[in-house]
N, C-alpha and C positions, 0 to 999 in steps of 0.2 A: 321785273324778276326778268333771270335769265331768261334764255333762247333755249328753249333745249337741242342737242346737237343730238346725232343718230348720224354713227358711227357709215358711213358708203357699203358695209356688207350689210349690212343688216334693215334696211329701207325696206318700207313694209310693203310697197310695191312691186319691187325685184328684191328681193334673198339670193346673198349667193346661199351655191349650189355646187361642189369644186365631189365629179367623177376619180372614181379611182376602180385598177385595174384590179384582178388578187398576185392571181398564179406572175414574181419575178419584181413586180409592182413594188406589193406591199410585202410578200411572203417570201419565202426559200421554199418552194415545197418538192424540189429534186426528192432531198434522200425523202421523203415519205414517198411520191410517187413510185422513187425509183425501188423499194420495199416490199409498194401496193402490187407493180409491177411483176415481177421476182413473184404475189404471192401468187400475181393469173397463170400463171407461167404454170407453176408447180399445180396449180390444183387442174389445168386444165393437158395435158401435156407439151401446149405449143407453147416454144420457139422466143421469145421476147427480147432481142439488144437490147435490157436496161438502160448503162448504156449510153447507148447513142437516145435512144426516148425522151432522156430527159435534159435533151442539148436542143429540142426542134418544143416548147413547153409553149404554147398558148392558143391553139387549133385546138375546135372540139373533141377529148379525148375519140369518136369513132374514126377520124382522121387517122389519128395514129396504129389505131387496134388494125388500119386495111393493111397497115404493114405487112400481115405475124397473121391475119386468120382470111380465110373465105370469108367472099362478100354474106355468107346467105350466116355467118354466124356472128357477124360483127357484134348484132344488137345483144345477142347471147351475153358474151364473153364483154360488151360496153355499159348492163345490169347487174351484171355477177361482181366489176371494175367497185362500181361503186356501193357496192354487196360491203364489200368485207375494205373497201376503203374507211375507214375509221379506221376497224381495224390497227392496219399498219400507217397510216398514210399521215394520225395528226402532231402524232407524237415529236414523230422522228423534223416536225417544222417545222421553222423555227423568222421569227419576223427581220423580214431586212432590215438596213443602219438610218434612221430618222423614220420609221414605218409608223410605229405609234405618234410621233411628236407631228404629222404629216398631217392626217386627218384629227387630230389635238387641234393643230394651227386653222383649219376653217373653221371649228366649231368655239373656239375663243371668240373668237370675230363674228361672232354670230354667225353664221354660217351652218350646215346641212353638209358631212359629208358622205358619201354614198358609193357600193362598191357593186362592178355591173360587172360581171363575166362572166366566160365560157362551164364554167366551173358546174354539177348542181349544183343549185341554190341549200339543199340540205349539207349539205359537205363546205359549200362554204362559209357556212354558217360554222361550225364548227370548226373553223377552222379560226377562223374570227372570233371568237369564244375564249379556246383555249389558250390563243397567244394575250388576250389581254385587249385587242383596237375596235373599242366601240360606234363604229358605221353607224351613222345613222337608216341606211337601210339598206337591203341584199338584196341585189336581182341578181339572176341566174340562166346560166339558158343560153345564153345571147356572145353574141361573136361577129370581126370588123364592121360593118356599117351595121348590121344586125339593132349593136351595141347602142347606134343614136337613137330606136323606138324609147329604152329604159333613161336614156340623156334626155330627150325632149320632154318626155310623159314630168320629170321632177323639175324641168329648167333650168340641169347644169349649163352654164357657162365653162365648166373649163371640165377638160377630163384626161387623167393620169397612166399613162402606158408606159410599158417599155418593148411591148411589138410593134413596125411596121400597120397592125394590124386596128390598133388600139391609135393608130391617126386618121385612118381611113372615118374606127370610126366617129369620130371627136367633129370630121370635116360632114359626117354624113347630119353632124346634128348640130351644126352650127358651131362649134362652141372649140376655146383654144385648145392644141394642141398639146399637152406637157411632158417629155419623153426623155425615159431614163436610161440609159444603156444598161440596165441593170441581166436582162434578159440573152434572150437568142440573136437581139437587130444590136449592131451598131453601131458609137455617132453615127454615121457615113449613112445607114441605110435610116436612120432615121431622119436624118437631116431631107436624104433624097428624096425620102414617103412626102419632105412639108410639115413637117412637127416647125410648130410657134413655138415653140421655147426646148432648150434639151440643159438635166436638169442630171452630174455625173449621176449622182441617184438623192437618196429621196430628203437625205437632212440636207439639200439644199431647202430646201421646199417649200420653208416656214419667211424665211427672208423672202426669199422669191416671191412668196403669195402678199406676207405685209405691203408689197412697192405694189405689187399687182391692184390689191383690196384698194388699193387711196385714188387710185384712176376709175372705182368701181360706181356707176351709178343706173 
C-alpha cells in the first residue's frame, strides 16, 4: 500500500492558520465609513471631516472620534456610530482585489483563515457576509499588539495587514508579518516597521502562500 501523503499545511500537529486584517486589507470600507461619519455628523450636529477620516483607517474608532468630539462625548458618539453603521456602511463597501481568493487559498490548503480586526465584531461579520468572504473565524475589538491575543489563541503563523500596527501585532504573536500597501501605510513605512513580506496587494497572496506552505512543518 502506498504511504499516505499529508500536505504540509494540514499536518495534524500544526495546522496552518492565517490571520487577516479587515479594513483596507480585505475590504475597501472607505465609502461606507465616509457615509457613516456624515450620518453621525448630521445627527449630532458635530462637524466631522469624513474625507480626512477615511485616510487614516486602522486604529480603533474612538481615536478618530477624539479629533471631533470632547472626551466626555466620545463613548456616546462611538456607540451611536456603531448602531447606525449597518444602515450606511455595509452596502457601499467593496472587497479589495484578491480578497476572496486569498481567504480561499488558505482553506484550499486545508488551513484556517481568520479575521482579526479593531472593528466592532458584529459589523465586521456583516461586511464579510455581504461580500461573500467566508472566513473561519472573526475576532473584533483588537488593535496593534492586542491582536496577538487572538493570533496566539488560534495558532496563527501568518498575519496579513495594511498598517504598521498590524506588523507589530504579528510580531508580538511571533507570526510572520505579510503586509500590503493598500491602506494608509505605504511600502516604505511597512518595510521600516519590520514587515517580513510585502506584497503589492492580495492578488499576489495565493502564489506566495503556495510557496510558503511548501516549507510549512
